[in-house]
All heavy atoms as an XYZ file, in Angstrom:
742
protein
N       0.847     -1.173      0.000
C       0.000      0.000      0.000
C       0.889      1.230      0.000
O       1.735      1.383      0.863
C      -0.886     -0.054      1.238
C      -2.065      0.817      1.182
S      -3.323      0.462      2.419
C      -2.400     -0.119      3.807
N       0.676      2.076     -0.979
C       1.501      3.265     -1.111
C       1.174      4.303     -0.057
O       2.056      4.859      0.574
C       1.281      3.876     -2.493
C       2.472      3.716     -3.401
C       2.129      4.216     -4.773
O       1.473      3.535     -5.533
N       2.567      5.399     -5.097
N      -0.078      4.600      0.106
C      -0.516      5.669      1.001
C      -1.394      5.106      2.117
O      -1.781      3.953      2.091
C      -1.323      6.712      0.219
C      -0.535      7.316     -0.931
O       0.634      7.680     -0.728
O      -1.099      7.405     -2.016
N      -1.709      5.973      3.021
C      -2.636      5.615      4.080
C      -4.058      5.560      3.515
O      -4.329      6.056      2.431
C      -2.566      6.654      5.201
C      -1.201      6.761      5.845
C      -0.805      5.487      6.579
O      -1.648      4.767      7.084
N       0.474      5.200      6.627
N      -4.959      4.977      4.305
C      -6.369      4.957      3.916
C      -6.903      6.379      4.023
O      -6.713      7.051      5.033
C      -7.174      4.009      4.836
C      -6.613      2.586      4.798
C      -8.660      4.046      4.455
C      -6.698      1.887      3.476
N      -7.560      6.821      2.993
C      -8.180      8.150      2.975
C      -9.676      7.971      2.785
O     -10.137      6.892      2.401
C      -7.604      8.974      1.824
C      -6.120      9.306      2.050
C      -5.497      9.908      0.829
N      -5.273      8.806     -0.126
C      -5.019      8.951     -1.406
N      -4.976     10.139     -1.947
N      -4.822      7.905     -2.185
N     -10.423      9.006      3.053
C     -11.868      8.924      2.841
C     -12.365     10.206      2.207
O     -11.730     11.262      2.323
C     -12.609      8.670      4.158
O     -12.482      9.782      5.023
N     -13.473     10.062      1.518
C     -14.140     11.221      0.947
C     -15.633     10.955      0.966
O     -16.068      9.806      0.862
C     -13.649     11.511     -0.474
C     -13.890     10.409     -1.475
C     -13.272     10.697     -2.844
O     -12.390     11.573     -2.935
O     -13.674     10.038     -3.815
N     -16.396     12.015      1.159
C     -17.850     11.911      1.180
C     -18.420     12.979      0.265
O     -17.854     14.073      0.144
C     -18.380     12.087      2.594
N     -19.522     12.642     -0.361
C     -20.187     13.573     -1.258
C     -21.682     13.428     -1.030
O     -22.316     12.550     -1.609
C     -19.816     13.263     -2.712
C     -20.403     14.276     -3.674
O     -20.933     15.299     -3.276
N     -20.308     13.967     -4.964
N     -22.214     14.246     -0.150
C     -23.631     14.131      0.180
C     -23.893     12.847      0.932
O     -23.293     12.598      1.960
N     -24.726     11.991      0.397
C     -25.104     10.762      1.076
C     -24.326      9.538      0.665
O     -24.789      8.409      0.842
N     -23.132      9.737      0.100
C     -22.318      8.589     -0.282
C     -20.844      8.940     -0.093
O     -20.485     10.094      0.105
C     -22.584      8.184     -1.731
O     -22.176      9.221     -2.609
N     -20.016      7.924     -0.160
C     -18.592      8.175     -0.021
C     -17.789      6.912     -0.191
O     -18.313      5.861     -0.580
N     -16.504      7.032      0.132
C     -15.633      5.875     -0.001
C     -14.391      6.040      0.863
O     -13.998      7.153      1.217
C     -15.230      5.652     -1.448
C     -14.274      6.705     -1.992
C     -13.987      6.486     -3.470
N     -12.975      7.423     -3.940
C     -11.892      7.092     -4.619
N     -11.687      5.833     -4.956
N     -11.025      7.998     -5.006
N     -13.809      4.910      1.178
C     -12.492      4.813      1.796
C     -11.602      4.237      0.713
O     -12.010      3.295      0.014
C     -12.538      3.894      3.021
C     -13.366      4.502      4.127
C     -14.745      4.344      4.152
C     -12.766      5.258      5.123
C     -15.506      4.934      5.143
C     -13.520      5.845      6.124
C     -14.891      5.682      6.125
O     -15.648      6.273      7.112
N     -10.404      4.769      0.558
C      -9.599      4.324     -0.577
C      -8.113      4.507     -0.295
O      -7.707      5.244      0.598
C      -9.998      5.090     -1.841
C      -9.736      6.581     -1.758
C      -8.602      7.138     -2.338
C     -10.617      7.427     -1.088
C      -8.351      8.494     -2.264
C     -10.372      8.788     -1.003
C      -9.237      9.317     -1.585
O      -8.991     10.659     -1.505
N      -7.317      3.815     -1.090
C      -5.872      3.960     -1.052
C      -5.312      3.573     -2.410
O      -5.877      2.722     -3.104
C      -5.229      3.109      0.066
O      -3.842      3.432      0.168
C      -5.385      1.621     -0.185
N      -4.233      4.218     -2.789
C      -3.573      3.819     -4.024
C      -2.770      2.556     -3.752
O      -2.373      2.288     -2.623
C      -2.675      4.942     -4.547
O      -1.722      5.301     -3.579
N      -2.562      1.780     -4.798
C      -1.841      0.518     -4.682
C      -0.699      0.546     -5.688
O      -0.941      0.718     -6.891
C      -2.779     -0.680     -4.950
C      -2.002     -1.982     -4.898
C      -3.944     -0.690     -3.964
N       0.504      0.402     -5.203
C       1.672      0.454     -6.075
C       1.573     -0.603     -7.172
O       1.276     -1.767     -6.921
C       2.940      0.229     -5.250
C       4.207      0.479     -6.024
C       5.447      0.429     -5.155
O       5.338      0.554     -3.929
O       6.526      0.239     -5.731
N       1.771     -0.173     -8.411
C       1.755     -1.088     -9.544
C       0.374     -1.429    -10.067
O       0.245     -2.190    -11.011
N      -0.666     -0.870     -9.454
C      -2.039     -1.159     -9.894
C      -2.603      0.040    -10.643
O      -2.270      1.190    -10.341
C      -2.923     -1.495     -8.702
N      -3.463     -0.226    -11.593
C      -4.053      0.857    -12.379
C      -5.275      1.458    -11.698
O      -5.802      2.474    -12.146
C      -4.438      0.337    -13.765
O      -5.392     -0.697    -13.640
N      -5.720      0.838    -10.606
C      -6.925      1.297     -9.922
C      -6.692      1.283     -8.420
O      -5.944      0.462     -7.902
C      -8.081      0.358    -10.291
C      -9.410      0.801     -9.792
C     -10.516     -0.029    -10.372
N     -11.701      0.165     -9.550
C     -12.753     -0.603     -9.571
N     -12.791     -1.644    -10.365
N     -13.783     -0.355     -8.791
N      -7.348      2.189     -7.714
C      -7.245      2.239     -6.263
C      -8.059      1.117     -5.625
O      -9.023      0.626     -6.201
C      -7.794      3.578     -5.740
C      -7.022      4.773     -6.196
C      -7.709      6.078     -5.890
O      -8.949      6.154     -5.994
O      -6.994      7.028     -5.579
N      -7.673      0.748     -4.417
C      -8.494     -0.135     -3.591
C      -9.522      0.766     -2.917
O      -9.201      1.893     -2.522
C      -7.640     -0.839     -2.549
N     -10.767      0.282     -2.775
C     -11.781      1.127     -2.167
C     -12.898      0.333     -1.516
O     -13.148     -0.821     -1.864
C     -12.376      2.092     -3.188
C     -13.224      1.430     -4.250
C     -13.856      2.428     -5.218
O     -13.724      3.660     -5.040
O     -14.496      1.959     -6.167
N     -13.532      0.988     -0.559
C     -14.760      0.501      0.065
C     -15.753      1.647     -0.091
O     -15.484      2.763      0.365
C     -14.539      0.189      1.548
C     -15.723     -0.371      2.324
C     -15.219     -1.143      3.534
C     -16.704      0.682      2.781
N     -16.860      1.397     -0.776
C     -17.846      2.449     -1.013
C     -19.041      2.274     -0.084
O     -19.334      1.170      0.374
C     -18.329      2.451     -2.478
O     -18.938      1.191     -2.777
C     -17.169      2.711     -3.433
N     -19.718      3.380      0.182
C     -20.894      3.349      1.051
C     -21.922      4.375      0.587
O     -21.596      5.346     -0.088
C     -20.519      3.596      2.509
C     -19.793      4.890      2.768
C     -18.438      5.072      2.771
C     -20.363      6.168      3.031
N     -18.132      6.390      3.025
C     -19.301      7.084      3.193
C     -21.656      6.633      3.139
C     -19.499      8.430      3.470
C     -21.869      7.985      3.413
C     -20.790      8.859      3.583
N     -23.169      4.098      0.973
C     -24.291      5.001      0.742
C     -24.996      5.140      2.084
O     -25.216      4.147      2.774
C     -25.269      4.437     -0.317
C     -26.475      5.332     -0.476
C     -24.572      4.238     -1.646
N     -25.353      6.369      2.458
C     -26.027      6.593      3.740
C     -27.532      6.702      3.555
O     -28.010      7.421      2.683
C     -25.497      7.865      4.404
C     -26.036      8.027      5.810
C     -25.296      9.085      6.600
O     -24.103      9.314      6.341
O     -25.924      9.675      7.486
N     -28.247      5.957      4.377
C     -29.707      6.018      4.414
C     -30.136      5.968      5.871
O     -29.717      5.076      6.612
C     -30.328      4.853      3.646
C     -30.147      4.936      2.148
C     -30.989      3.929      1.390
N     -30.644      2.549      1.638
C     -29.718      1.861      0.981
N     -29.014      2.433      0.038
N     -29.496      0.594      1.267
N     -30.921      6.923      6.284
C     -31.471      6.973      7.646
C     -30.381      6.889      8.714
O     -30.526      6.187      9.713
C     -32.507      5.862      7.855
C     -33.665      5.974      6.874
O     -34.097      7.111      6.605
O     -34.127      4.936      6.371
N     -29.270      7.566      8.503
C     -28.195      7.593      9.494
C     -27.346      6.339      9.547
O     -26.516      6.187     10.433
N     -27.547      5.440      8.587
C     -26.775      4.199      8.525
C     -25.939      4.225      7.255
O     -26.447      4.532      6.171
C     -27.712      2.961      8.504
C     -26.926      1.678      8.276
C     -28.517      2.885      9.789
N     -24.662      3.907      7.390
C     -23.806      3.799      6.209
C     -23.847      2.360      5.705
O     -23.419      1.448      6.401
C     -22.378      4.221      6.521
C     -22.264      5.715      6.708
C     -20.851      6.190      6.694
N     -20.828      7.622      6.971
C     -19.727      8.317      7.153
N     -18.546      7.722      7.075
N     -19.786      9.601      7.406
N     -24.371      2.196      4.518
C     -24.452      0.885      3.887
C     -23.162      0.652      3.110
O     -22.945      1.267      2.056
C     -25.662      0.819      2.944
C     -26.957      0.852      3.671
N     -27.698     -0.284      3.881
C     -27.625      1.868      4.271
C     -28.783      0.032      4.564
N     -28.759      1.337      4.812
N     -22.292     -0.188      3.665
C     -21.039     -0.546      2.994
C     -21.415     -1.492      1.868
O     -21.741     -2.655      2.099
C     -20.085     -1.200      3.983
N     -21.399     -0.984      0.630
C     -21.979     -1.753     -0.464
C     -20.979     -2.390     -1.429
O     -21.365     -3.205     -2.249
C     -22.990     -0.901     -1.230
C     -22.404      0.397     -1.745
O     -21.199      0.584     -1.778
N     -23.271      1.304     -2.147
N     -19.702     -2.028     -1.333
C     -18.748     -2.640     -2.267
C     -17.325     -2.453     -1.754
O     -16.955     -1.372     -1.311
C     -18.877     -1.996     -3.653
C     -17.989     -2.604     -4.685
N     -18.145     -3.898     -5.147
C     -16.921     -2.107     -5.347
C     -17.212     -4.153     -6.049
N     -16.453     -3.087     -6.182
N     -16.544     -3.513     -1.832
C     -15.123     -3.458     -1.514
C     -14.369     -4.007     -2.709
O     -14.716     -5.071     -3.224
C     -14.789     -4.300     -0.252
O     -15.604     -3.846      0.827
C     -13.330     -4.174      0.124
N     -13.360     -3.266     -3.147
C     -12.562     -3.702     -4.290
C     -11.086     -3.515     -3.983
O     -10.663     -2.458     -3.499
C     -12.906     -2.899     -5.554
C     -11.982     -3.199     -6.696
C     -12.176     -4.333     -7.472
C     -10.899     -2.382     -6.977
C     -11.299     -4.633     -8.523
C     -10.023     -2.669     -8.017
C     -10.225     -3.805     -8.790
N     -10.303     -4.544     -4.267
C      -8.845     -4.473     -4.204
C      -8.335     -5.006     -5.542
O      -8.762     -6.073     -5.987
C      -8.279     -5.309     -3.024
C      -6.766     -5.322     -3.040
C      -8.797     -4.780     -1.691
N      -7.436     -4.274     -6.195
C      -6.914     -4.753     -7.481
C      -6.315     -6.158     -7.339
O      -5.710     -6.474     -6.304
C      -5.815     -3.734     -7.829
C      -6.186     -2.501     -7.074
C      -6.832     -2.990     -5.812
N      -6.484     -7.002     -8.345
C      -6.004     -8.390     -8.258
C      -4.542     -8.513     -7.835
O      -4.193     -9.395     -7.048
C      -6.213     -8.927     -9.679
C      -7.318     -8.095    -10.236
C      -7.156     -6.734     -9.618
N      -3.697     -7.618     -8.315
C      -2.277     -7.723     -7.996
C      -1.959     -7.362     -6.536
O      -0.837     -7.556     -6.082
C      -1.437     -6.865     -8.950
C      -1.819     -5.412     -9.006
C      -2.866     -5.067    -10.054
O      -3.794     -5.863    -10.288
O      -2.767     -3.987    -10.637
N      -2.959     -6.854     -5.801
C      -2.730     -6.461     -4.401
C      -3.553     -7.288     -3.413
O      -3.527     -7.022     -2.215
C      -3.065     -4.986     -4.231
N      -4.249     -8.288     -3.891
C      -5.092     -9.087     -2.995
C      -4.249     -9.961     -2.082
O      -3.124    -10.325     -2.415
C      -6.072     -9.922     -3.816
C      -7.071     -9.017     -4.497
C      -8.115     -9.731     -5.301
N      -8.951     -8.717     -5.953
C      -9.692     -8.934     -7.001
N      -9.742    -10.132     -7.534
N     -10.401     -7.961     -7.519
N      -4.794    -10.254     -0.906
C      -4.094    -11.093      0.053
C      -3.079    -10.346      0.898
O      -2.298    -10.957      1.619
N      -3.104     -9.027      0.852
C      -2.141     -8.217      1.601
C      -2.788     -7.446      2.741
O      -2.164     -6.574      3.338
C      -1.424     -7.249      0.659
C      -0.608     -7.960     -0.407
C       0.086     -6.987     -1.317
C       0.891     -7.757     -2.364
N       1.553     -6.873     -3.301
N      -4.060     -7.726      3.023
C      -4.731     -7.076      4.148
C      -5.298     -5.697      3.849
O      -5.729     -4.997      4.766
N      -5.336     -5.310      2.595
C      -5.818     -3.973      2.252
C      -7.319     -3.845      2.492
O      -7.779     -2.848      3.059
C      -5.452     -3.608      0.801
C      -3.926     -3.546      0.666
C      -6.084     -2.281      0.395
C      -3.426     -3.385     -0.747
N      -8.086     -4.840      2.093
C      -9.537     -4.783      2.314
C      -9.843     -4.683      3.808
O     -10.727     -3.926      4.219
C     -10.220     -6.009      1.706
N      -9.102     -5.415      4.619
C      -9.306     -5.346      6.071
C      -9.042     -3.940      6.590
O      -9.785     -3.412      7.418
C      -8.404     -6.349      6.771
C      -8.578     -6.342      8.268
C      -7.752     -7.406      8.973
O      -6.764     -7.895      8.382
O      -8.099     -7.740     10.104
N      -8.002     -3.296      6.093
C      -7.684     -1.929      6.516
C      -8.798     -0.953      6.114
O      -9.109     -0.012      6.850
C      -6.347     -1.496      5.947
C      -5.170     -2.153      6.633
C      -3.868     -1.667      6.019
C      -2.627     -2.130      6.710
N      -2.485     -3.492      7.036
N      -9.400     -1.170      4.962
C     -10.516     -0.333      4.530
C     -11.703     -0.485      5.486
O     -12.321      0.504      5.889
C     -10.933     -0.687      3.108
C      -9.919     -0.365      2.004
C     -10.318     -1.057      0.700
C      -9.784      1.138      1.798
N     -12.011     -1.726      5.858
C     -13.119     -1.977      6.783
C     -12.801     -1.378      8.150
O     -13.661     -0.758      8.784
C     -13.428     -3.490      6.893
C     -14.494     -3.745      7.954
C     -13.877     -4.039      5.549
N     -11.581     -1.524      8.600
C     -11.197     -0.956      9.888
C     -11.322      0.564      9.898
O     -11.645      1.160     10.926
C      -9.780     -1.391     10.259
C      -9.699     -2.862     10.601
C      -8.286     -3.386     10.729
O      -7.331     -2.743     10.300
N      -8.147     -4.567     11.308
N     -11.111      1.195      8.749
C     -11.249      2.651      8.661
C     -12.700      3.086      8.837
O     -12.980      4.039      9.579
C     -10.698      3.156      7.327
N     -13.646      2.394      8.204
C     -15.057      2.775      8.372
C     -15.513      2.472      9.800
O     -16.288      3.216     10.385
C     -15.982      2.137      7.309
C     -17.354      2.826      7.315
C     -16.112      0.639      7.484
C     -18.282      2.407      6.192
N     -14.994      1.396     10.386
C     -15.329      1.063     11.779
C     -14.816      2.148     12.726
O     -15.535      2.588     13.632
C     -14.763     -0.324     12.153
C     -15.559     -1.416     11.434
C     -14.774     -0.539     13.667
C     -14.917     -2.792     11.492
N     -13.593      2.604     12.522
C     -13.031      3.661     13.373
C     -13.879      4.923     13.281
O     -14.173      5.562     14.300
C     -11.587      3.942     12.973
N     -14.301      5.278     12.063
C     -15.145      6.461     11.907
C     -16.508      6.261     12.550
O     -17.066      7.189     13.141
C     -15.304      6.822     10.427
C     -14.078      7.523      9.863
O     -13.132      7.820     10.637
O     -14.065      7.772      8.639
N     -17.062      5.064     12.450
C     -18.362      4.783     13.076
C     -18.273      4.970     14.591
O     -19.165      5.548     15.210
C     -18.821      3.367     12.734
N     -17.207      4.489     15.186
C     -17.022      4.655     16.639
C     -16.866      6.136     16.997
O     -17.428      6.602     17.971
C     -15.808      3.866     17.106
C     -15.992      2.364     17.002
C     -15.700      1.676     18.319
N     -15.787      0.234     18.183
C     -16.874     -0.476     18.450
N     -17.972      0.121     18.836
N     -16.864     -1.788     18.326
N     -16.115      6.867     16.193
C     -15.847      8.278     16.485
C     -17.049      9.175     16.194
O     -17.341     10.093     16.950
C     -14.647      8.741     15.665
C     -14.216     10.162     15.977
C     -12.971     10.558     15.223
O     -12.006      9.775     15.211
O     -12.968     11.665     14.646
N     -17.750      8.891     15.101
C     -18.830      9.774     14.658
C     -20.216      9.302     15.076
O     -21.189     10.031     14.908
C     -18.768      9.935     13.139
C     -17.464     10.566     12.669
C     -17.311     10.553     11.163
O     -18.333     10.525     10.445
O     -16.147     10.555     10.697
N     -20.327      8.068     15.569
C     -21.599      7.585     16.100
C     -22.597      7.054     15.082
O     -23.786      7.027     15.361
N     -22.150      6.618     13.926
C     -23.089      6.009     12.975
C     -22.964      4.490     13.017
O     -22.025      3.944     13.568
C     -22.888      6.544     11.545
C     -21.526      6.288     10.942
C     -21.235      5.066     10.330
C     -20.549      7.265     10.952
C     -19.989      4.836      9.756
C     -19.311      7.052     10.388
C     -19.025      5.834      9.790
N     -23.961      3.813     12.445
C     -23.928      2.357     12.353
C     -23.655      1.957     10.911
O     -23.832      2.744      9.989
C     -25.245      1.774     12.860
C     -25.360      2.032     14.382
C     -26.668      1.610     14.971
N     -26.831      0.167     14.863
C     -28.011     -0.441     14.851
N     -29.117      0.237     14.949
N     -28.086     -1.745     14.751
N     -23.221      0.712     10.738
C     -22.832      0.206      9.425
C     -23.734     -0.964      9.040
O     -23.891     -1.907      9.815
C     -21.367     -0.271      9.440
C     -20.431      0.870      9.847
C     -20.967     -0.856      8.084
C     -19.036      0.418     10.219
N     -24.285     -0.895      7.841
C     -25.012     -2.033      7.276
C     -24.021     -2.761      6.371
O     -23.599     -2.218      5.351
C     -26.225     -1.577      6.486
N     -23.608     -3.965      6.760
C     -22.599     -4.686      5.973
C     -23.213     -5.363      4.744
O     -23.350     -6.575      4.678
C     -22.039     -5.692      6.975
C     -23.154     -5.931      7.942
C     -23.939     -4.659      7.998
N     -23.593     -4.558      3.753
C     -24.231     -5.087      2.546
C     -23.242     -5.817      1.637
O     -23.614     -6.742      0.926
C     -24.901     -3.961      1.764
C     -26.018     -3.284      2.556
O     -26.468     -3.847      3.568
O     -26.432     -2.178      2.155
N     -22.008     -5.394      1.644
C     -20.956     -6.038      0.853
C     -20.578     -7.365      1.510
O     -20.477     -7.448      2.737
C     -19.753     -5.100      0.799
S     -18.199     -5.863      0.349
N     -20.350     -8.393      0.720
C     -20.048     -9.718      1.285
C     -18.769     -9.709      2.112
O     -18.689    -10.378      3.144
C     -19.973    -10.772      0.187
O     -18.936    -10.455     -0.731
N     -17.759     -8.938      1.706
C     -16.512     -8.903      2.483
C     -16.760     -8.273      3.849
O     -16.310     -8.780      4.876
C     -15.406     -8.133      1.742
C     -14.116     -8.149      2.534
C     -13.217     -9.193      2.390
C     -13.830     -7.163      3.469
C     -12.052     -9.247      3.150
C     -12.680     -7.196      4.227
C     -11.790     -8.241      4.064
O     -10.655     -8.297      4.834
N     -17.491     -7.159      3.871
C     -17.781     -6.477      5.137
C     -18.664     -7.363      6.016
O     -18.446     -7.466      7.224
C     -18.417     -5.098      4.889
C     -18.749     -4.403      6.205
C     -17.491     -4.222      4.045
N     -19.632     -8.046      5.421
C     -20.503     -8.947      6.190
C     -19.685    -10.067      6.836
O     -19.885    -10.394      8.014
C     -21.589     -9.528      5.283
N     -18.762    -10.643      6.089
C     -17.901    -11.696      6.635
C     -17.036    -11.143      7.767
O     -16.862    -11.789      8.800
C     -17.022    -12.300      5.525
O     -17.885    -12.884      4.538
C     -16.075    -13.352      6.069
N     -16.501     -9.949      7.589
C     -15.667     -9.326      8.624
C     -16.472     -9.153      9.908
O     -15.991     -9.475     10.994
C     -15.139     -7.972      8.127
C     -14.100     -7.390      9.047
C     -12.755     -7.668      8.858
C     -14.454     -6.568     10.117
C     -11.783     -7.146      9.703
C     -13.500     -6.038     10.964
C     -12.167     -6.335     10.754
O     -11.217     -5.821     11.609
N     -17.711     -8.670      9.791
C     -18.561     -8.480     10.970
C     -18.892     -9.817     11.637
O     -18.929     -9.897     12.865
C     -19.835     -7.720     10.597
C     -19.704     -6.228     10.725
C     -18.892     -5.508      9.862
C     -20.392     -5.532     11.709
C     -18.749     -4.139      9.981
C     -20.260     -4.153     11.840
C     -19.441     -3.454     10.971
N     -19.131    -10.862     10.846
C     -19.406    -12.191     11.430
C     -18.208    -12.710     12.206
O     -18.358    -13.357     13.241
C     -19.780    -13.194     10.333
C     -21.258    -13.181      9.981
C     -21.674    -14.403      9.173
N     -20.878    -14.627      7.966
C     -21.107    -14.044      6.795
N     -22.100    -13.185      6.660
N     -20.352    -14.314      5.755
N     -17.015    -12.439     11.719
C     -15.790    -12.913     12.379
C     -15.414    -12.083     13.605
O     -14.528    -12.472     14.359
C     -14.630    -12.898     11.389
C     -14.767    -13.948     10.331
C     -13.597    -13.929      9.382
N     -13.749    -14.974      8.399
C     -13.114    -15.003      7.237
N     -12.265    -14.038      6.925
N     -13.307    -15.992      6.394
N     -16.048    -10.943     13.766
C     -15.749    -10.041     14.884
C     -17.046     -9.687     15.611
O     -17.584     -8.582     15.458
C     -15.047     -8.774     14.383
C     -13.719     -9.054     13.768
N     -13.557     -9.384     12.445
C     -12.489     -9.091     14.305
C     -12.280     -9.594     12.197
N     -11.604     -9.428     13.311
N     -17.557    -10.603     16.445
C     -18.821    -10.358     17.132
C     -18.785     -9.139     18.053
O     -19.835     -8.603     18.401
C     -19.066    -11.651     17.921
C     -17.793    -12.415     17.891
C     -16.994    -11.914     16.735
N     -17.602     -8.671     18.406
C     -17.490     -7.461     19.235
C     -17.955     -6.209     18.499
O     -18.105     -5.149     19.107
C     -16.038     -7.282     19.711
C     -15.050     -7.233     18.547
O     -15.053     -8.165     17.721
O     -14.272     -6.266     18.486
N     -18.224     -6.320     17.208
C     -18.695     -5.191     16.424
C     -20.216     -5.136     16.317
O     -20.756     -4.269     15.621
C     -18.094     -5.250     15.010
C     -16.584     -5.186     14.925
C     -16.125     -5.395     13.494
C     -16.071     -3.861     15.469
N     -20.898     -6.014     17.016
C     -22.355     -6.106     16.926
C     -23.041     -4.760     17.197
O     -24.066     -4.442     16.597
C     -22.888     -7.178     17.865
N     -22.464     -3.953     18.073
C     -23.073     -2.671     18.405
C     -23.031     -1.689     17.239
O     -23.803     -0.728     17.193
C     -22.391     -2.045     19.631
C     -20.923     -1.724     19.399
O     -20.200     -2.590     18.836
O     -20.481     -0.634     19.793
N     -22.175     -1.922     16.265
C     -22.076     -1.037     15.101
C     -22.884     -1.524     13.911
O     -23.104     -0.792     12.956
C     -20.613     -0.896     14.664
C     -19.670     -0.211     15.644
C     -18.259     -0.184     15.060
C     -20.139      1.184     15.963
N     -23.288     -2.771     13.940
C     -23.988     -3.377     12.813
C     -25.456     -2.951     12.780
O     -26.155     -2.982     13.786
C     -23.901     -4.900     12.893
O     -24.501     -5.477     11.761
N     -25.894     -2.514     11.604
C     -27.295     -2.101     11.438
C     -28.084     -3.207     10.767
O     -27.555     -4.018     10.062
C     -27.370     -0.834     10.606
């Protein structure tokens, strides 16, 4: 991973992302907000960067923001849903 995880929001949607050395596309986790809940709807890591923990870092970034900002996460994306199942201590953040 070249850079740290960054985030951007545009109205009711946003993403967590990072550039990946040697990849033509950034790794990202996208979300859409509805009724105060951020629906994590897609996680993508370029094929050449998979298996390096980047997707986990993206999920950890949205979790950190949820704890700090007080929103809940709907794990609509299969990767995020699996992460939440493996970490039952996150039940309070799951919508």
